[in-house]
N, C-alpha and C positions, 0 to 999 in steps of 0.2 A: 305560323306563316313562314315559308322558307326564305332563305336569303335572296334567292333569285326572284321570288315573288315580291319581296320588299323593293328590290332594285327596279323591277318592272313598274310597280306602283308609283315609285318616286319619279321614274322617267315619264310615265303617263301624266302625272301632275305637272311636271316641268314643261311638257309639250302642250299643255292645255291653256286655252285662252278663254276669257270670260267676256262675252259681248252682251251687256245689259243683264238680263236674267237667264241667258242661255249659255251653255257650255258646249264648245266644239273641240274635238281633238283634231290633229292635223289631217288625218285621213278623212274625217267627216267634212272638213273645210273644203277639200277638193271636190267631194261629191255634192255638197249643198250649194245651190245657186243663190247667192245673197243679193241678187239684183233687187228683189223686193225690199230687202233691208236698206239698200241705198235709197230706194224710193221713200221709205219711211223717214230717213234722215232729211231728204229734200223737202218733204211735206211738213216736217217739223220746222224747218227754216222758214217756210211760207207762213206758218202760224206766228212765228217770232216777228217776222217783218210786218205782218198785219197789225200786231199789237203795238209795235214801235210807231208805225205811222198813225195809229189811232191816238197816240199820246200827244201828237203835235199837229195833226191834220186839221186844216180849217175847212173852207168851202171848196178848195181846189182838189185836183185829182193827183194822187201821189202813187209812188211805187208801192206795191203790195196792197193796193186798194182792195183787191178781191182775194187776198190770201186766206180768208176764212174758209174758202172752198176746200182747203186741205183736209178739213174735218171729214169730208166725204170719203176720202181715202181711208181714214182711221176707222170709220164705221164699217165700211165694206170689208176691210181686212179682218176686223173683229167678227163680222158675220161669217166670213169664210171659216175661221178657226172654230166658231161656235158650231157650225154644221159638221165640221170634222169631228169635234168632240162628241156631238150627239151620236154620230155613227159608231165611234169607238165605244161609248158607253152602252149603246144598244147591242153591240156585239158580245158583251159580257153575258155570262150565264147567271141566272138568278139575281138579276139587277133589281134594285129598289129605287123607284122614282124619287121618293123623298130624300133618301140618303145620298143618291147620286147627284141630285140637284144641289143639296147642301155642300157636298164635296166640291162640285164644280164651282159654285159661287165662292166657297172658301178659298180655293186656289186662285180665283180671279182677284179677290180682295188682297190676298197675301202677295200677289205679284206687284200690285201698285202701292200697297200700304207704306212700305219703308220710304220710298221716294216722295210720296204724298205728304207724310208726316214731316219729313225733312224740309220740304218746301213751305209747309205751314209754319213750322218753327222759325225758319229764316224770315218769313214775312212778318211774323209777330215781333221779332227782334228789330226789324226795320221800323215798324210802327212805334214801338216803345222808344227807339232811339231818335226818331225824326218827328213824331207827332204824338207825344206823350199825353197831351190834353184830350185828344180824341181817340187814343188807342183803345181804351176800354169799350167805348161804344162801338167802334169798328169791329173789334173782336167778338163782341156779343152778337152783332148783326151777322157775323160770319160763322156763327156756330153750326148752322146746317151744313155748310161747306166742309167743316172739319170732319164731319161724319159722312161726307159725300152723298148727302140726301137733298142737296139744294135744288135738284130738278124734280122733287116731289111736288105735285101741282098744288099742294096746300100752302106752299110758300112762294107766291108769285114774285116777291122782291128778293128772294134768296139768291137768284142768279147774279143780279147786279151787285149784291152786297157780299158776294163770296170773297174770301181772302185771296184765293187764287182763281180768278174768273175763268180761265180756260178749262178748269176742271169740270165745267158743266158737261163736257164730253164724257168724262169718266163717270160722272153721276148718272147721266142719262143712259149710258151703256149698261151700267150695273143694275139700275132700277128696271130697265126693259128686260134684261136677261133674267132678272129675278122672277119675272112672270113668264117669259118665253121658254125658259129651259124646262120646267116641269111639264108645260103644255106640249112642247116638242117631244120630250121623252115618252109621254103617254101616247101621243099620236104615232110615234115611230114604232111602237109595239103592234100597231094595227095596219099602218100604211107605209109605203116607200118614202124614203127621205125627201125626194123631190116634191112629193105631194104635201109634205108638212108645211112648206113655205106658203102656198096660197091659203092654207087654213089659218096660219099666223097673220097673214095680211087681212083675212076676213075678220079675225078677232080684233085687229087694229081698227078696222072700219066700224065694227060694233061699238068699240070703246069711244071712238070719235063721235059717233052719232048720239050715243047716250050723254056724253059730256056736252055736246052742242045743245041738245034739247034741255038739259038742266041749267045751262048758262045763257040761253038765248043766243047761242053760237058766238059768244064772246070768249074766244080762245085766249088763254094767257100765254105769255112768252114761254114759260116753262113747259106748258103742255104742247105747244107747237114744236119745241125742240125735242120733246119726248116722241112725238109723232115722227119727226125726222129721223131720230135714232132708230126707232123700231123698224120703219120702212127700209132704211138703208142697211140695217143688219140683215133684213130678209133678202135684199139684193145680194149682199155678200154671201149668204147661204146658197143662193142660186149659183153664184160663181163657183162654189165648191163642187156642186153636183155637175156643173158644166165641165169643170176641169177633169173630173173623173171620166167623163165620156170622151173628152178630147184625148186624154192619155191613152185610151184604148185604140185610137186610130193611127194608121200609118199614112203619112201624107207624101205626096210627090214633092220634089225639090222646089218647084215654083210656089206651091201652096205653103210649104214650110217657110219660105222667104216672106211671103205675105203675112203669115202669122207673126213672125218676128217684127215686121214693120208695124203691125197693129199693136203689138205689145209695147214697143218703145214709144209709139205715138200715144198710147193710152196713159203712160206715165208722164211723158214730157209735155203734152198739150195742156193738161191742168196746171202743171207747174208754171208754164209760160203765162197762162191766163192769170195766175195768182200773182205774178211778179210785175208784169207790165202795167203802166197806168191805164186805167179803163174806168168808165163811168160805173158808179155803184149800182145804177139801174140795170146794168147787164149782169149783175151777180146771179140772179135766178138762172139765166142762160148758162153762165159759167158752171153753176152747180150741176145742171143736167149733163153738160159736157163732161164734167169731172166724174160723175156717177157712171156714165156709159163707158168712158175711157178706162177708168180704174177697173170696172167690171170685166171688160175684155182683157185688160192687161194681166190681172191676177189669175184669171181663168187659164190663160196661156202659160204664164210663168209656172204655176203650180202643177200644170199638166206635163211639164218638162218639154214643151214644144217651143219655148222662146229662145232668147239669146242666152247661150251658155257662157258663163264666166270661167274659162279654162285656166286662167292664171291664178294660182293658189294665193299669191300675195294680194292681188287685186280683190279676189273673193273675200279674203280675210279682212281687208280694209273696209270693204262694203259692209261686212257683218259687224265690224267694230263701230262704224258710224251709225248703223241702225240701232245698235245697243245703246247709243247715247240719246236716242230720240225722246224717250219718255222723260228722262231727267231734264233735257233741254226744254221740252214742252211745259214742264211744271216750274222750272227755275226762272225762266225769263221774266215773268211778271215781278219777281222780287227785284231783279236788276232794274227794270223800268221804273218801279216805285221808288227805289233808292235814288235814281237819277232825277225823278220828278220832285223829290223832297230836297235833295242836297245840291243838285247841280242843274238848276233851272235854266242856266244860260248856255247850255251845251248846244252846238249847232246840230241841225237835223242829221247831216251826213255822219257826224261824229257819234251821234246817239245810236244810229244803226251799227256802226263799227264796234262801239263799246258793248252794246247789248249782245251782239252776236259773239264777240270774243269772250266776254265774261261768262255768258251762258254755256258756251262750249267748254271753257276751262272748268267751270263748276261741275258740269256733267262728267268730264273726265276724272276729276278728283273724287266725285261721289262714287262712280263705278269702281275706281281703284280701291277706295276704302271698303266698299261692299265686297269686293273680291277678296281682299285681305281678311276681312272678318269671316267670310264664308269659308275660306281656306283654313283659317285657324280653327274654326268650329269642326270642320271635317277632319282635321288632323287630330284634334283632341278626341273625337269620337272613334277614330281608327286605332288609337293607342290601347 
């Protein structure tokens, strides 16, 4: 390698930023619209607020009462990228459904495994330090969650007994994708991508009917959440195909403005509904509004027809915040558990403040350490 190439490589590394599991160079920062990454961060905050209020909520109505609807965003965005991956895999020559499915799932697991294991270890440390007499029992009950299979319908109590309860989203997503991906790849060889989605929904309906007949329609909590995951992943897949069609269109200025309004509303209305005090009985309505809003918003964003973040620094900041979302999503139960064990007298407002601040700080530290380790590994490999 020439001296100039070495200097260029070092400069590229110097100008590189790590946002979660993604790497962006400065030129890509300008081109990439990180509005959806900022939305990812906001919906992570909703989840944190929801679990904070659950830890002290009584019979009253509290802020973040409906913060759980943030999960709709995460399922839809996962469905979008699932559909995009299916199209990319299908475009390859001489593809193998079994190998491609295994490779896809391996990459998915690899993306969440480090932060998942870190959160699990931190929670075990809290249990051993604060509740040693019950720690063994709690850890044994949480074994399915350690392997992210707590949403398998054979363990109806595994959801509530998980060491990191919010990881039910990851478990449901991975288990559904484990079935959906090979089916989608097989179908894609025969039919267009947009027609894969209704077939997957039909498969979901068959599974639901068979399960209902076998259990006298007594659906377990885990199975209901799996149905929710599968259905909303399919909605996210539809968003991908809609975004492809929108991207092909040229719109008049008034229409372009309307699309931007729909996009921002699609992100902001679910966030507002998740934050403001509202009866829990309205949660199903909030979920529907969230699904519709996020579906429209991500379709417009990824089509490149939404609000453009032209300021490189703002775009970079949005990307960085989005990169914190997974660690924040998984670390906040550890902070809440520590407060519940060690600081039971903390005021509610202070609990919000402490959990938000500590979770964000933990995510920043984790991402920094992960970046340094990755950089060191890449440096060693390049030598």
